[in-house]
C-alpha positions as CSV (number, residue, x, y, z in Angstrom):
1,X,64.6,-3.4,75.5
2,X,66.9,-2.0,78.2
3,X,68.1,-4.2,81.0
4,X,65.7,-2.5,83.4
5,X,62.7,-3.0,81.1
6,X,63.6,-6.7,80.9
7,X,63.8,-6.9,84.7
8,X,60.4,-5.2,85.2
9,X,58.8,-8.0,83.1
10,X,59.7,-10.3,85.9
11,X,57.5,-8.3,88.3
12,X,54.4,-9.7,86.5
13,X,52.0,-11.9,88.4
14,X,52.9,-14.9,86.3
15,X,56.1,-15.1,88.3
16,X,56.0,-16.3,91.9
17,X,56.2,-13.9,94.8
18,X,59.7,-14.9,95.9
19,X,61.0,-14.2,92.4
20,X,59.2,-10.9,92.2
21,X,60.6,-9.8,95.5
22,X,64.1,-10.7,94.5
23,X,63.9,-8.8,91.2
24,X,62.4,-5.8,93.0
25,X,65.3,-5.8,95.4
26,X,67.8,-5.7,92.5
27,X,66.0,-2.8,91.0
28,X,65.5,-0.8,94.2
29,X,69.1,-1.3,95.2
30,X,70.4,-0.4,91.8
31,X,72.5,-3.6,92.2
32,X,75.4,-4.2,89.8
33,X,74.0,-7.8,89.5
34,X,70.9,-6.4,87.7
35,X,72.8,-5.8,84.5
36,X,74.4,-9.3,84.5
37,X,71.2,-11.0,85.5
38,X,69.1,-9.6,82.6
39,X,71.4,-8.3,79.8
40,X,71.0,-11.6,77.8
41,X,69.4,-15.0,77.8
42,X,71.4,-18.1,78.7
43,X,72.7,-20.0,75.7
44,X,73.4,-23.6,74.9
45,X,77.2,-23.9,74.6
46,X,79.5,-27.0,74.3
47,X,78.2,-28.3,77.6
48,X,74.6,-27.2,77.3
49,X,73.1,-24.3,79.4
50,X,75.2,-23.3,82.4
51,X,75.1,-20.2,84.6
52,X,75.0,-18.6,88.0
53,X,71.8,-19.4,90.0
54,X,69.5,-16.5,90.7
55,X,66.7,-14.5,89.2
56,X,66.9,-13.2,85.7
57,X,67.1,-14.3,82.1
58,X,70.9,-14.8,82.4
59,X,70.6,-17.0,85.5
60,X,69.6,-20.6,86.3
61,X,66.3,-20.6,88.0
62,X,62.8,-22.1,88.0
63,X,61.8,-20.1,84.9
64,X,64.8,-20.4,82.7
65,X,64.9,-24.2,83.4
66,X,61.1,-24.4,82.9
67,X,61.4,-22.5,79.6
68,X,64.1,-24.8,78.4
69,X,62.2,-27.9,79.4
70,X,58.9,-26.7,77.9
71,X,60.7,-26.0,74.7
72,X,62.3,-29.4,74.8
73,X,58.9,-31.0,75.5
74,X,57.3,-29.2,72.6
75,X,60.0,-30.4,70.3
76,X,59.9,-34.0,71.5
77,X,56.2,-34.2,71.2
78,X,56.5,-33.4,67.5
79,X,59.5,-35.6,66.9
80,X,58.0,-38.7,68.5
81,X,54.4,-38.3,67.5
82,X,52.2,-41.3,68.6
83,X,55.0,-42.8,70.8
84,X,55.2,-43.1,74.6
85,X,58.0,-40.6,75.2
86,X,60.5,-41.3,78.0
87,X,63.2,-39.0,79.4
88,X,65.8,-40.0,82.0
89,X,66.9,-37.3,84.5
90,X,69.9,-37.2,86.7
91,X,71.5,-34.5,88.9
92,X,74.7,-33.8,90.7
93,X,75.6,-32.6,94.2
94,X,75.2,-28.9,93.5
95,X,72.9,-26.6,95.4
96,X,69.3,-26.9,94.1
97,X,70.2,-29.8,91.8
98,X,67.8,-32.2,93.4
99,X,65.0,-29.6,93.4
100,X,65.8,-28.6,89.8
101,X,65.7,-32.3,88.8
102,X,62.1,-32.6,90.2
103,X,61.1,-29.3,88.7
104,X,62.3,-30.4,85.2
105,X,60.5,-33.7,85.8
106,X,57.3,-31.9,86.6
107,X,57.4,-29.8,83.4
108,X,57.9,-33.0,81.3
109,X,55.1,-35.0,83.1
110,X,52.8,-32.0,82.8
111,X,53.2,-32.4,79.1
112,X,52.4,-36.1,79.2
113,X,56.0,-37.3,79.0
114,X,57.1,-40.2,81.2
115,X,60.2,-39.5,83.4
116,X,62.8,-41.9,84.8
117,X,64.2,-39.9,87.7
118,X,67.2,-40.9,89.8
119,X,66.4,-40.9,93.5
120,X,69.7,-39.2,94.4
121,X,73.0,-37.9,92.9
122,X,74.3,-39.8,90.0
123,X,77.2,-39.2,87.6
124,X,76.5,-37.7,84.1
125,X,77.9,-40.8,82.3
126,X,75.4,-43.0,84.1
127,X,72.7,-40.8,82.7
128,X,74.1,-41.2,79.2
129,X,74.2,-44.9,79.7
130,X,70.7,-45.1,81.1
131,X,69.1,-43.3,78.1
132,X,70.2,-46.1,75.8
133,X,69.8,-48.9,78.4
134,X,66.2,-47.9,79.2
135,X,65.4,-47.0,75.5
136,X,64.6,-43.4,76.4
137,X,63.9,-40.7,73.8
138,X,66.2,-38.4,75.6
139,X,67.9,-37.4,78.9
140,X,68.6,-34.4,81.0
141,X,71.3,-33.9,83.7
142,X,71.4,-31.0,86.1
143,X,75.1,-30.1,86.5
144,X,77.7,-27.3,86.1
145,X,80.6,-29.7,86.0
146,X,83.6,-28.2,87.9
147,X,82.3,-24.6,87.9
148,X,82.3,-22.6,91.2
149,X,79.5,-23.4,93.7
150,X,77.2,-20.6,92.6
151,X,76.8,-22.2,89.2
152,X,74.4,-24.9,88.0
153,X,73.5,-26.2,84.5
154,X,71.3,-28.3,82.2
155,X,72.5,-30.7,79.6
156,X,70.2,-32.4,77.1
157,X,70.8,-35.8,75.6
158,X,69.1,-37.5,72.6
159,X,67.9,-41.0,72.2
160,X,71.4,-42.3,71.3
161,X,72.7,-41.3,74.7
162,X,74.8,-38.4,73.4
163,X,74.4,-34.7,73.9
164,X,72.3,-32.9,71.3
165,X,74.0,-31.7,68.2
166,X,72.7,-30.1,64.9
167,X,70.0,-30.2,63.8
168,X,68.3,-31.0,67.1
169,X,70.2,-28.4,69.2
170,X,69.3,-25.5,67.0
171,X,65.7,-26.6,66.6
172,X,65.3,-27.1,70.4
173,X,66.9,-23.6,71.1
174,X,64.4,-22.1,68.7
175,X,61.6,-23.8,70.6
176,X,62.9,-22.7,73.9
177,X,63.1,-19.1,72.9
178,X,59.6,-19.1,71.5
179,X,58.2,-20.2,74.9
180,X,56.8,-17.4,77.0
181,X,57.2,-17.8,80.8
182,X,53.5,-17.9,81.3
183,X,53.2,-20.9,78.9
184,X,55.4,-23.2,81.1
185,X,53.4,-26.1,82.5
186,X,54.7,-26.6,86.0
187,X,51.9,-28.8,87.4
188,X,53.5,-32.2,87.1
189,X,51.9,-35.7,87.2
190,X,53.8,-37.9,89.7
191,X,52.1,-41.0,88.2
192,X,54.4,-40.6,85.2
193,X,57.6,-40.7,87.2
194,X,59.5,-43.9,87.6
195,X,62.2,-43.7,90.3
196,X,65.5,-45.4,89.7
197,X,68.5,-46.0,91.9
198,X,71.1,-48.6,93.0
199,X,69.8,-51.3,90.7
200,X,70.7,-49.1,87.7
201,X,74.2,-48.5,89.2
202,X,74.9,-52.2,89.1
203,X,74.0,-52.5,85.4
204,X,76.1,-49.4,84.6
205,X,79.1,-50.7,86.6
206,X,79.0,-54.1,84.9
207,X,79.0,-52.3,81.5
208,X,82.0,-50.2,82.6
209,X,84.0,-53.3,83.6
210,X,83.0,-55.3,80.4
211,X,84.1,-52.4,78.1
212,X,87.2,-51.3,80.0
213,X,89.1,-54.4,81.1
214,X,91.5,-56.7,79.1
215,X,93.4,-58.7,81.7
216,X,93.6,-59.3,85.5
217,X,97.4,-59.1,85.9
218,X,98.6,-57.7,89.2
219,X,95.4,-56.0,90.3
220,X,95.7,-57.3,93.9
221,X,99.0,-55.5,94.4
222,X,98.1,-52.0,93.1
223,X,97.8,-49.3,95.8
224,X,95.0,-46.9,94.8
225,X,93.9,-43.6,96.3
226,X,90.6,-42.2,95.1
227,X,88.6,-39.1,95.8
228,X,85.2,-38.0,94.4
229,X,86.1,-34.4,95.5
230,X,82.6,-34.1,97.1
231,X,81.0,-35.2,93.8
232,X,78.7,-37.9,92.5
233,X,81.2,-40.8,91.9
234,X,81.0,-41.9,95.5
235,X,78.0,-43.9,94.2
236,X,79.9,-45.8,91.5
237,X,83.7,-45.7,91.4
238,X,84.7,-47.5,94.6
239,X,82.2,-50.3,93.9
240,X,83.4,-50.6,90.3
241,X,87.1,-50.9,91.4
242,X,86.2,-53.6,93.9
243,X,84.1,-55.5,91.4
244,X,86.9,-55.3,88.9
245,X,89.3,-57.1,91.3
246,X,91.3,-54.3,92.9
247,X,91.9,-54.9,96.6
248,X,93.9,-51.9,97.9
249,X,91.7,-48.9,97.6
250,X,92.0,-45.9,100.0
251,X,89.4,-43.2,99.9
252,X,89.9,-39.6,100.9
253,X,87.0,-39.9,103.4
254,X,86.6,-36.1,103.9
255,X,86.0,-35.7,100.2
256,X,83.7,-38.6,99.8
257,X,80.9,-36.6,101.4
258,X,78.7,-35.0,98.7
259,X,78.6,-31.2,99.0
260,X,77.7,-28.3,96.7
261,X,80.1,-26.1,98.7
262,X,83.1,-28.3,97.8
263,X,84.3,-27.5,101.3
264,X,87.9,-28.9,101.1
265,X,89.0,-27.3,97.8
266,X,89.0,-23.9,96.1
267,X,87.8,-25.6,92.9
268,X,86.5,-29.2,92.4
269,X,88.4,-29.5,89.1
270,X,90.7,-32.6,88.8
271,X,92.6,-30.7,86.1
272,X,94.2,-28.6,88.9
273,X,96.8,-30.3,91.2
274,X,95.4,-28.4,94.2
275,X,92.1,-30.3,93.9
276,X,94.0,-33.6,94.4
277,X,96.2,-32.3,97.2
278,X,94.5,-34.2,100.0
279,X,94.6,-37.4,97.8
280,X,98.3,-36.9,97.2
281,X,98.9,-36.4,100.9
282,X,97.1,-39.7,101.6
283,X,99.2,-41.4,98.8
284,X,102.4,-40.5,100.7
285,X,101.0,-42.4,103.8
286,X,99.7,-45.4,101.9
287,X,102.6,-45.5,99.3
288,X,100.0,-45.4,96.5
289,X,100.9,-46.1,92.9
290,X,98.1,-44.1,91.5
291,X,95.9,-41.2,92.7
292,X,92.5,-40.5,91.0
293,X,90.0,-37.8,91.4
294,X,86.8,-36.9,89.6
295,X,84.8,-33.7,89.1
296,X,81.3,-33.1,90.6
297,X,79.3,-34.8,87.9
298,X,81.8,-37.6,87.4
299,X,82.6,-37.4,83.8
300,X,86.2,-36.0,84.1
301,X,89.1,-37.8,85.8
302,X,92.4,-36.6,87.0
303,X,95.2,-39.2,87.4
304,X,98.5,-38.7,89.2
305,X,101.3,-41.3,89.1
306,X,104.8,-41.6,90.3
307,X,107.3,-39.8,88.0
308,X,110.9,-40.6,87.4
309,X,111.9,-39.2,90.8
310,X,109.3,-41.3,92.6
311,X,107.0,-38.3,93.3
312,X,103.3,-38.3,92.7
313,X,102.6,-36.1,89.6
314,X,99.4,-35.1,88.0
315,X,99.3,-36.1,84.3
316,X,97.6,-33.7,81.9
317,X,94.6,-34.8,80.0
318,X,96.5,-35.5,76.8
319,X,99.1,-37.6,78.7
320,X,96.4,-39.7,80.4
321,X,94.5,-40.2,77.2
322,X,97.8,-41.1,75.4
323,X,98.4,-44.0,77.8
324,X,94.8,-45.2,77.7
325,X,94.5,-45.1,73.9
326,X,97.9,-46.7,73.2
327,X,97.1,-49.5,75.7
328,X,93.7,-50.2,74.3
329,X,94.9,-50.3,70.7
330,X,97.8,-52.5,71.6
331,X,95.3,-55.0,73.2
332,X,93.0,-54.8,70.2
333,X,96.0,-55.6,68.0
334,X,97.0,-58.6,70.2
335,X,93.4,-59.9,69.9
336,X,93.5,-59.4,66.1
337,X,90.4,-57.1,66.4
338,X,91.7,-54.4,64.1
339,X,90.4,-54.8,60.6
340,X,91.0,-51.3,59.1
341,X,87.4,-50.2,59.8
342,X,88.0,-48.9,63.3
343,X,88.5,-45.3,64.6
344,X,89.3,-43.3,67.7
345,X,87.7,-39.9,68.5
346,X,89.5,-36.7,69.4
347,X,88.9,-32.9,69.1
348,X,90.6,-30.1,67.3
349,X,92.1,-28.6,70.5
350,X,93.5,-32.0,71.7
351,X,97.1,-33.1,71.0
352,X,97.9,-34.3,67.5
353,X,99.7,-37.3,69.1
354,X,96.4,-39.3,68.6
355,X,96.8,-39.1,64.8
356,X,100.3,-40.6,65.2
357,X,99.0,-43.3,67.5
358,X,96.1,-44.2,65.2
359,X,98.4,-44.4,62.2
360,X,100.7,-46.8,64.1
361,X,97.9,-49.2,64.8
362,X,96.2,-48.9,61.5
363,X,93.0,-47.1,62.6
364,X,91.6,-43.7,61.8
365,X,91.6,-40.7,64.1
366,X,88.6,-38.4,63.7
367,X,88.7,-35.0,65.3
368,X,85.6,-32.8,65.9
369,X,84.9,-29.6,67.7
370,X,85.4,-29.2,71.4
371,X,83.0,-31.3,73.5
372,X,82.2,-35.0,73.7
373,X,78.9,-34.4,71.9
374,X,80.8,-34.3,68.7
375,X,82.5,-37.6,69.4
376,X,79.0,-38.9,70.1
377,X,77.9,-37.6,66.7
378,X,80.9,-39.4,65.1
379,X,79.8,-42.7,66.7
380,X,76.2,-42.3,65.6
381,X,77.1,-41.5,62.0
382,X,79.6,-44.4,61.8
383,X,77.2,-47.1,63.2
384,X,77.0,-50.1,60.8
385,X,80.0,-48.9,58.8
386,X,82.9,-48.3,61.2
387,X,83.7,-49.4,64.8
388,X,84.4,-46.8,67.5
389,X,87.2,-48.0,69.9
390,X,87.8,-45.1,72.3
391,X,88.0,-41.3,72.4
392,X,89.2,-38.4,74.5
393,X,89.8,-34.7,74.8
394,X,92.5,-32.7,76.5
395,X,90.1,-31.5,79.3
396,X,90.5,-34.7,81.3
397,X,87.8,-36.7,79.5
398,X,87.9,-40.2,78.0
399,X,85.5,-43.0,77.0
400,X,86.1,-46.6,76.4
401,X,83.8,-48.2,73.8
402,X,80.4,-46.7,72.9
403,X,78.2,-48.0,75.8
404,X,78.4,-44.5,77.2
405,X,78.1,-41.7,74.6
406,X,79.9,-39.1,76.8
407,X,83.2,-38.9,78.7
408,X,83.1,-41.5,81.4
409,X,85.3,-41.4,84.5
410,X,84.2,-44.8,85.9
411,X,85.1,-47.0,82.9
412,X,88.2,-44.9,82.3
413,X,89.3,-45.3,85.9
414,X,88.9,-49.1,85.8
415,X,91.0,-49.1,82.7
416,X,93.7,-46.8,84.1
417,X,94.1,-48.9,87.2
418,X,94.4,-52.1,85.1
419,X,97.3,-50.4,83.2
420,X,98.9,-49.2,86.4
421,X,98.7,-52.8,87.8
422,X,100.1,-54.2,84.6
423,X,103.0,-51.7,84.6
424,X,103.8,-52.4,88.3
425,X,103.8,-56.2,87.7
426,X,106.3,-55.6,84.9
427,X,108.6,-53.5,87.1
428,X,107.7,-50.0,85.7
429,X,105.3,-47.1,86.3
430,X,102.6,-45.6,84.1
431,X,104.9,-42.6,83.8
432,X,107.7,-44.8,82.3
433,X,105.1,-46.4,80.0
434,X,104.2,-42.9,78.8
435,X,107.8,-42.2,78.0
436,X,108.1,-45.5,76.1
437,X,105.1,-44.4,74.0
438,X,106.8,-41.0,73.3
439,X,109.8,-42.9,72.0
440,X,107.5,-44.5,69.4
441,X,105.4,-41.5,68.5
442,X,107.5,-38.4,69.4
443,X,107.1,-36.4,72.6
444,X,104.2,-34.0,72.7
445,X,103.9,-31.5,75.5
446,X,101.1,-29.1,76.2
447,X,100.2,-25.9,78.1
448,X,96.8,-24.3,78.7
449,X,96.3,-20.6,79.4
450,X,92.9,-19.4,80.6
451,X,92.1,-15.7,80.7
452,X,89.0,-15.0,82.8
453,X,86.9,-12.1,81.7
454,X,83.6,-11.9,83.6
455,X,80.3,-10.2,82.9
456,X,79.1,-8.2,79.9
457,X,82.3,-6.2,79.6
458,X,84.3,-9.4,79.8
459,X,82.3,-11.0,77.0
460,X,82.9,-7.9,74.8
461,X,86.7,-8.1,75.6
462,X,86.8,-11.7,74.6
463,X,85.0,-11.0,71.4
464,X,87.5,-8.2,70.6
465,X,90.4,-10.5,71.4
466,X,89.2,-13.1,69.0
467,X,88.6,-10.4,66.3
468,X,92.2,-9.2,66.7
469,X,93.7,-12.7,66.6
470,X,91.6,-13.4,63.5
471,X,92.6,-10.2,61.7
472,X,96.2,-10.0,62.9
473,X,97.5,-13.6,63.3
474,X,101.1,-14.0,64.7
475,X,103.9,-14.2,62.1
476,X,106.0,-16.6,64.2
477,X,105.8,-18.5,67.5
478,X,108.9,-19.4,69.5
479,X,111.1,-18.5,66.6
480,X,109.3,-20.7,64.0
481,X,107.2,-19.1,61.2
482,X,103.5,-19.7,61.3
483,X,102.7,-21.9,58.3
484,X,98.9,-22.5,58.6
485,X,96.0,-20.5,60.0
486,X,92.8,-22.5,60.4
487,X,89.7,-20.5,61.0
488,X,86.8,-22.7,62.0
489,X,84.4,-19.7,62.0
490,X,85.2,-18.8,58.4
491,X,85.9,-22.5,57.6
492,X,89.2,-21.7,55.9
493,X,92.8,-22.9,56.1
494,X,95.3,-20.3,55.0
495,X,98.7,-21.7,53.9
496,X,101.0,-18.8,54.6
497,X,104.0,-19.7,52.4
498,X,101.8,-20.3,49.3
499,X,99.3,-17.5,50.0
500,X,96.5,-20.1,49.5
501,X,93.2,-20.2,51.3
502,X,91.5,-23.6,51.3
503,X,87.9,-24.3,52.3
504,X,87.3,-26.5,55.3
505,X,83.7,-27.7,55.6
506,X,84.0,-31.1,57.2
507,X,83.6,-29.6,60.7
508,X,80.7,-27.3,61.7
509,X,81.4,-23.6,62.1
510,X,82.8,-22.6,65.5
511,X,84.7,-19.6,66.9
512,X,88.1,-21.3,67.0
513,X,91.5,-20.4,65.5
514,X,94.4,-22.7,65.1
515,X,98.0,-21.7,64.2
516,X,100.6,-24.3,63.1
517,X,104.3,-23.4,62.8
518,X,106.8,-25.0,60.5
519,X,108.3,-27.0,63.4
520,X,105.0,-28.4,64.5
521,X,104.0,-26.1,67.3
522,X,100.2,-25.8,67.5
523,X,98.2,-23.1,69.2
524,X,94.4,-23.1,69.5
525,X,92.4,-20.0,70.6
526,X,88.7,-20.2,71.5
527,X,86.2,-18.7,73.9
528,X,84.9,-21.2,76.5
529,X,81.3,-22.2,75.8
530,X,80.5,-22.6,79.5
531,X,82.6,-20.2,81.4
532,X,83.7,-16.5,81.0
533,X,87.1,-17.4,79.6
534,X,89.2,-17.3,76.5
535,X,91.4,-20.4,76.2
536,X,94.8,-20.8,74.6
537,X,95.9,-24.4,74.0
538,X,99.6,-24.7,73.2
539,X,101.3,-27.9,72.0
540,X,104.9,-28.4,71.2
541,X,106.8,-31.5,70.2
542,X,110.2,-33.2,69.8
543,X,111.7,-36.7,69.4
544,X,113.2,-38.6,72.3
545,X,115.3,-41.8,72.6
546,X,115.5,-42.5,76.4
547,X,114.4,-41.5,79.9
548,X,117.4,-39.2,80.2
549,X,116.5,-37.7,76.8
550,X,113.0,-37.2,78.1
551,X,114.2,-35.2,81.1
552,X,116.3,-32.9,78.8
553,X,113.5,-32.4,76.2
554,X,110.9,-31.7,78.9
555,X,112.9,-28.7,80.0
556,X,113.4,-27.4,76.5
557,X,109.7,-27.9,75.6
558,X,108.6,-26.1,78.8
559,X,110.8,-23.2,77.8
560,X,109.3,-23.2,74.3
561,X,105.8,-23.0,75.7
562,X,106.9,-19.9,77.7
563,X,108.2,-18.4,74.5
564,X,104.9,-18.9,72.8
565,X,103.1,-17.3,75.8
566,X,105.3,-14.3,75.5
567,X,104.8,-14.1,71.7
568,X,101.0,-14.1,72.3
569,X,101.4,-11.6,75.2
570,X,99.8,-14.0,77.6
571,X,102.3,-13.5,80.5
């Protein structure tokens, strides 16, 4: 079918009048949005289904959400035959999220499925927690994470509280695509909805504190600045910090107001220093030790601490997770809880420092594909055999324990503040603690390059770039020969010096390439599963012996990342 033919199908009377009028307007005006709205169907990526809101098969709207939910309902009714099926639903602060949450609930209840629906905005990790806490068969959250305001999304969780993975994800997608729009049951049954709110927050917050605290040293003296960047964590994080014993908490009040427009920032992404600018300004006034921000759905956290010059500096995700992981494992060792049957979780695009840290403490580090759903899968498969301690990925996500089966800013923030308080009480900063860890493990330094390519043409360009990197891998990077080429789509590891190609089948297929050089430089290349981007993750390393050595090596490693960028023609 041509794009126009697909669009004309949406003029049928099975679509509501408002939708038909909007489609007709695109057709009559020969709008450039027509092509992008209908040229494909939205797909489930690493973060579920995510897209721009509007009419069309490639947009988030009543019908694409209804189709997804009807397909999910059909699948669950077969999977849980004879059971009372329960699904928890949460939504973030984005435009239409509340309405979409009720819409999704209506489709489920129209199919006889009971729904536990949050009364107002709640963070994604609280949804993950609630699925297990309330013994639900699954969960749904309406969110597009830190995407621009015109986006929304839909993530599905299974009964273990983790996002869906094979075989469920593929089976659900098949069900979704087999649903015709006129087969969606929109007439819900409110008698099957149970509304939940603050009482569930308290249970979740207590679990965060229980799983994320080890000592109470110095908490009353730590100066904290926190911002929800207009997102959902205004409901949980301040309360959790107070309950955990922290006394000096300053909030960026302008950004504690929930808003789908994210009015005070260009992007509500705590990975970007600009998103924390107001918090950092407040930190100068309050003399804060630590600045923390979260993304709209409250699973990611950005942490800024005072560097060696006393200036507030945003840590990257690998640095934050290095501090949190090392501290947790050190506490576990002190408590003699490490038996050799424990593991931490990571991803293939995350820093390899976590393998070094795991080895130091006598635990295993398991790495999966990008996305916390794969860490959730690790936890489920290890239950009864191995104990999961913590896990993280470079994109500012971390989880402590397995009470939440997704990245969780609330528990991670409580833990980070405990570490900051402990460091301060011992006359140092978190930044200095990070440098001490690097002296033990080697210093790793990372750079991330995102190339945005929008629309159908952009998707084709990204596909061609991946094809070229696959067929013509670089011979050397920053002067060091490429020794290994891992292709997760072909599931092969090519050892260049030996000319050997080994099979890798311990990780599912994915369109990811990783290059390793002889000196340990690592470059990962992958298209984003949720945004029109191709991503390049660059990691370099060296050894250090002191803070002065750290300063010198930081400059040389930054220069090395620039060399890699030039070699890959990313400048």
